[in-house]
N, C-alpha and C positions, 0 to 999 in steps of 0.2 A: 807723651813718649810712644803711645801705641801707633799713631800714624807714621812716624818716622821709622820705627822698628819694623813695621810691615812693609813699608816702602823699600827699606834697605834689603830685606829678605827677598823681595821681588826682584830687585836689581841683581842680587847674588844668584838667584835662580836662573835669570836670563843669561848672565855672564857665564855660568857653569855650562848652560846648554850650548852657547855659542863656541865655547872653548873645546867642545867635543866634535866640532866639525872638522872635516879633513883639512889639513894645512893650516889650521888656526891655532896660534899660541895663546894660552890663557892670559899672558902678559900683555898681549896686543889687542885685547878687547876693552873698549871704554863705552860704558853706558852712562849717559848724562842724565841727571835728574834736574830738568830745567825746561823752560818753554822752548818751543822749536826755533824761535828766532835768536835766543841767546845761548843755547847749549849745543848747537849743531855744529859748531866750527871744527872740532876735532873728535867728535863722537862717532862711534859706529852706529849706535842707536840712541834715541832720545826718549826718555820717559817723562811725560808731562801729566801731572795730577790736575785735571781740569774741573773737577766737581766732587764736593763732599755733601752727602745728604743723609738724614737720619734713615735707618732701615725700618720701614713701616711695619713689617711683620713681627719684628722683635721689640717694638717700642715699649710694650708693657711686660716683657719677659724678665724674670729674676735672673740675676747674674751671680752665680756661686763659683768661687774658684779657691784653690789653696792659697793661703797667704803666708808669706815668708816669716814665720814665727817658729819658736822651738817646738810648739805643738803641731804646727801645719794643719790646723783645723780649717775646714771650709769657712769662708766668710761671705756674707751676703753684701754685694756691692749695689746699693740702691740710693739714688737712681743711677744706673749705669746707662750710658748712651750707646746704642749700637749704630754704627755708621756704615755707609756704603761709599767706597772710594771709586772714582771712575778715572781711568788713565788713558792717555793717547800714547801709542808707541809709533815713532816714525824713524826713518833712516836719517842718519846724520851726515854732515858734509865730510867727516873724516872716514866714512865708510868706503870701501872699494866701489868703483862704479859698476853699473849694469847688473848682471845676474848675481854677482857676489853680494851686492847690497840686498837684493831681493832674497837670496838664500839666508842671510842673517835675519831679515824680517820674518821669513817663514819659520826659522828656528825658534824665534821669540813667540810666534803664534803657537807652534807645537808645544813649547814648554808651559805656556799659559794654559792651554787646553788640558794637559795632563798633570799639571802642577798642584791640582786640588786633592785634598785639602791641604792648604799650607799651614804649618804650625810655627809659631814664634814663641817658644817657651820663656825667653827672657823678658818678654812683654806680656806674658800670661795670655797670649792669643792662640787659641785652638780652633781648628776647623775653619780656617778662612777660605771661603770658596772663591776661586778665579774663574770667570766665564767671559767669553768673547761677547761683544755687543754687536748686534746686527744694525749698524747705523745706516740710514739712508744717505743719499748724497747731499740732501739738504741739510741734515744734521751735521755731516762731516764738514760742509761748507761754513756752518755757523762756528764750528770750533776753529777752523782755519781762518775765519774772518776776524779772529781776536789778533791775528798777525798780518795786518795789511801790507807790510813791507817784505813778508816772506813768501817764497813760492811754495805752493802745495806740493807735499811729497807723498810718496806711497806711505800709508799709515793704517793702523787698526786701533780699535778701542776695546778695553775690557773693564770689568768691575772686580773689586775685592770686597767681600762682605761675609759675615759681619766683622767689623773692626770695633772693639769695645773700648769706650773711654769710661774708665772707672773713676769713682769718687776717691779722694785721697785717704780717707779714714773709713774703713769698712766696718759694718756692723757684725758682730759675732752671731753666727747662725744659731738659732734657737734649737734645743733638742726636739726631735719629732715627738709628736703625741703618741704614747704607746698604749694608753688605755683610754677608750672613748666611752666608758660606761659611766653613768650619772647615778648617784645614790641619794635618796631623799628619806628623811625620817619625819614622823609626825610631830607636830609642835606639842610640847608638854605644857599643860595648864591653860591652853586656849589662848586667844588673842587678847591683848590688853588695850 
């Protein structure tokens, strides 16, 4: 649920940003979640999730979050898997030609750069950082090489991290230790 909820939130973020451009109606913006060869026919922008990897810095981190119960006590989700999602954003065939298509791509770049931290409370995802990826032309060619029958279009890549995949049944968080003193008494009657 987390990956699709975060992806939907990113699409909505991009659509809202594009709808704020001059002369653009929110009803006429279409962001497709698909590969560039299958989702570009009537889309203004295409969002393609091309890589999902574990987030190495958070691999052993504890994941506490409120759990939807009457007491709303924090629960420990272990093992919770932190992921990094990598997306490609490109213009679609439905986008206006020329500078208007590039303006929409620039609008998407702007919102990705300033959209952090993204929060998706319905999926219990807080502080998802969106950051542009500085891909080399070889790296971009490898991504576009996945679509041999598609012409390369103007595009950029970004990552969303961390996206947490929680286990289904969380453990109840233990109460913290409030007294760390240890008391010992001498044995009565000696050792037997």
